[in-house]
C-alpha positions, 0 to 999 in steps of 0.5 A: 159476368164480366163487368168493369167495377169501380172498386176505390178506397173509401174512407170517411166518418159519420157522426150519428147518434148513439142511444140504445133506448129505444126498443122494438119488439119482440122475443128476437135478437138483433145483430146491430151494435156488435157489427164493426161499422168502420171496417165494412167494405162495399164493391161497386156502389154508385157511392162511397160508404152507401153499404155501411150506412144501410146497415147502420139504419135503426130498426125504426129506420128500416123502411126510409128511402135514404139512404140506399145502397145503389149498385155502379157499373152493373147489377153486382154488388159485394159487400163485407161485414165483419163482426166484433165477435162471433156470432151464431147467425140465424137470418138476414134481413133485407129490405129492397123494392117491388121494381126489377132493381130489387136483388134476387140471388145473394151468395153468403161466405162466412169469414171470407174477408179476402173476396172479389168479384172474381173470386165470388164468383168462382168460389163455393159459397157458405149458402145461396138465397133466393130473394123477393121482389117486395119492399117488405121487410124479408127475414130469410133464415140460413142453416145455422149449423153452417154460420155457428162461428162467423166473425166476418160475413160477405154479402154477394148479389148476384143478380136482380130481377132486370134492372141495370142496377141494384138497389137496397134499402136496409140490411140486418142480421139476426142470430146469438151473438158471442162476446170475446169470452164466449159467453152468449149474449142474448136481448130479448124483447117483450113487446108484441110486434107490429101486425105490418110486419108478420108475414115476413119478420116476427121482430126484432130490437132497435139499436142506434147507428153510427159508422162508415166504409172502407173501400175494398 
């Protein structure tokens, strides 16, 4: 697919609440505070920092309609998400919509910080995920053996369900985080999961938000 994407560099620093008090359900690990928000880069976003802002959303904010990430020149999006240590990734969480702007094919690349649309299209992904056309939270498992030593993740949203643009409202990650000393860090929550989320997600914990995106 040959398209002209806008790949400008953007630098901004938003002020957000850093409280980590509120916990959400249930015996799962949500990777949030271990994301390097200031180094997130998104290509072909219609406004600067949209990609970082949807990753920064807390668990209680996951259903909020704004901020949202919307593609610009066409339906493709390429997002680079670095972590502050090593992650054993279990699944990718995403909320999009029921209309044709929902992303369809998501290609994941572990530990590649050098990708653009051309290289991502030619390179074999670490794993390809097929997403659903739904506004519910999707908890999409990955092959854990392929993501057991992940310090950055590139997400290539290759296409959608037919719209000219792709819209995404929230992206999250679940897994086991290894700090710099290689000791596992897991946070377990004991509350029961929200029944509304049972069909697509087993529940995760809340962290608060802050960070910016740098254009790739």
